[in-house]
C-alpha positions in Angstrom: -83.7 5.3 -22.8 -83.5 8.1 -24.3 -84.5 9.2 -20.7 -82.2 7.1 -19.3 -79.6 8.0 -21.5 -80.2 11.4 -20.0 -80.8 13.0 -23.3 -83.0 15.9 -22.0 -82.9 17.7 -24.6 -85.3 15.9 -26.8 -88.2 17.5 -24.4 -86.6 20.5 -22.4 -84.2 23.3 -23.3 -81.2 22.2 -21.5 -77.9 23.2 -21.2 -77.0 21.1 -23.7 -79.4 21.9 -25.9 -78.9 26.1 -25.6 -75.5 25.4 -26.6 -76.4 24.0 -29.9 -80.1 25.3 -30.7 -79.1 28.5 -28.9 -79.7 30.6 -31.8 -82.8 29.1 -32.5 -84.6 29.0 -29.2 -83.3 32.9 -29.2 -85.1 33.1 -31.8 -88.3 30.5 -30.7 -88.3 30.5 -27.0 -91.1 27.9 -27.4 -89.6 25.6 -28.9 -88.3 24.6 -25.3 -86.3 20.9 -26.6 -85.9 19.6 -29.7 -89.6 18.3 -30.5 -91.0 22.1 -30.0 -88.6 23.0 -32.4 -91.2 20.8 -35.2 -93.4 22.8 -34.2 -91.4 26.7 -34.9 -93.0 29.6 -36.6 -90.6 28.9 -39.1 -90.0 32.3 -41.1 -89.8 30.6 -44.5 -89.0 26.5 -45.1 -85.4 27.4 -45.6 -85.9 28.5 -41.9 -87.1 24.9 -41.8 -84.8 23.0 -43.0 -81.6 24.9 -41.6 -83.5 23.9 -38.1 -83.7 20.1 -39.2 -80.1 19.9 -40.7 -79.1 21.2 -37.6 -81.2 18.4 -35.9 -80.4 15.8 -37.9 -76.2 16.4 -37.3 -77.3 16.6 -33.8 -78.7 13.9 -32.9 -76.0 12.0 -35.2 -73.2 12.1 -33.0 -74.0 14.0 -29.6 -73.8 11.3 -27.2 -75.7 10.0 -24.4 -74.4 11.4 -21.2 -74.9 8.1 -19.7 -73.7 4.9 -21.0 -77.1 3.0 -21.0 -77.0 1.4 -23.9 -73.3 -0.5 -23.9 -75.0 -1.5 -20.7 -77.6 -2.8 -22.6 -76.1 -4.3 -25.6 -73.7 -5.8 -22.7 -76.8 -7.3 -21.2 -77.7 -9.5 -24.2 -74.6 -9.7 -26.0 -75.0 -13.8 -26.1 -78.7 -13.7 -26.7 -80.9 -13.8 -29.3 -82.4 -10.4 -29.9 -84.2 -7.9 -31.3 -85.3 -4.8 -31.1 -88.6 -2.8 -31.7 -88.1 0.7 -30.8 -90.4 3.9 -31.2 -87.0 6.2 -30.8 -86.3 7.3 -34.3 -82.4 9.0 -33.5 -80.7 5.9 -34.5 -79.6 6.2 -30.8 -79.8 2.0 -31.4 -78.0 1.7 -34.1 -74.5 3.1 -32.7 -74.7 -0.5 -30.4 -76.5 -2.5 -32.6 -76.5 -4.5 -36.3 -78.8 -2.7 -37.7 -81.1 -5.9 -39.0 -81.5 -6.1 -35.1 -82.9 -3.5 -35.2 -86.5 -2.6 -36.7 -87.8 1.4 -35.9 -91.5 1.5 -36.2 -92.0 5.0 -36.6 -89.5 5.7 -38.8 -85.7 6.7 -38.6 -83.8 10.5 -38.8 -80.8 8.3 -40.8 -83.4 8.5 -43.7 -86.0 11.3 -45.8 -88.4 10.0 -47.2 -91.0 11.6 -49.6 -94.3 13.7 -48.8 -96.1 11.6 -51.8 -95.2 8.2 -50.7 -98.4 6.8 -52.3 -96.0 7.7 -55.5 -92.2 7.8 -54.3 -91.7 5.2 -51.5 -88.0 4.8 -51.6 -85.9 6.1 -48.5 -82.9 8.6 -49.2 -80.1 8.0 -46.6 -80.4 11.7 -45.3 -76.2 11.9 -43.6 -75.2 13.4 -47.4 -78.3 15.7 -47.5 -77.1 16.9 -43.8 -73.5 17.0 -44.2 -73.7 19.4 -47.4 -76.4 21.3 -45.8 -73.7 21.9 -42.4 -70.9 22.1 -44.8 -73.4 24.9 -45.7 -73.6 26.4 -42.1 -71.0 26.3 -41.3 -69.8 29.1 -43.3 -72.3 31.7 -42.6 -72.4 33.9 -39.6 -77.2 33.3 -39.7 -76.9 29.3 -39.6 -81.0 29.6 -39.3 -81.3 29.6 -43.3 -80.5 26.5 -45.5 -80.7 28.0 -49.4 -83.4 26.7 -51.6 -80.7 24.8 -54.0 -79.6 22.6 -50.7 -83.2 21.9 -49.4 -83.8 18.2 -50.3 -86.2 17.3 -53.6 -87.0 14.5 -55.0 -86.0 13.7 -58.8 -88.6 13.9 -60.9 -90.9 14.5 -57.8 -89.7 17.7 -56.8 -92.1 17.6 -52.9 -90.1 17.7 -49.5 -88.4 15.0 -48.8 -89.1 14.8 -45.0 -92.0 14.1 -43.3 -89.9 15.3 -39.5 -92.6 13.8 -37.2 -92.8 10.0 -38.7 -91.2 9.0 -41.3 -94.1 5.8 -41.4 -94.0 3.0 -42.1 -91.6 0.9 -45.7 -90.9 -1.7 -46.4 -87.5 -1.6 -46.3 -88.3 -0.2 -42.7 -90.3 -3.1 -41.5 -88.0 -5.5 -43.1 -86.1 -6.5 -40.3 -88.9 -6.9 -37.6 -91.2 -8.6 -40.0 -87.7 -11.7 -40.2 -87.3 -11.1 -36.6 -91.1 -12.7 -36.4 -91.1 -14.6 -38.9 
């Protein structure tokens, strides 16, 4: 769906990617696209989290180039359906009801503890992203997030975003479990 909707910023340094991440790309030319940005050699956790906040804000708000999702919605609107997706960008959530979607590799609208065996809660990422973006909007250097804005679970104090794949949790699996039962 991402390719069909022409979301070309995932795997390449497209004009849209450069427009929004040009400063990051200049510092990390190996990061040709959002996914490769995960593997950049960050100078610090503060730089990594600044990138993640910006990336999350971007995927929450960047519209698809083509109306592929709307076309799909129009095609299936009167039929029973359940969407099973590996996309973590929550793009389907813009067009379909949450209970009709199973994001089997996780969903970037949520943060999850890096120690899920101790803390298996999912946390809404949007308030964290909003605070981070408010801070970055006031800064000249948009590649640094201070320690107090890096999310920590309480009382564990561990990083909360597993940025490659949040993994399966009972909350993420719930719609899929209901759809197949």
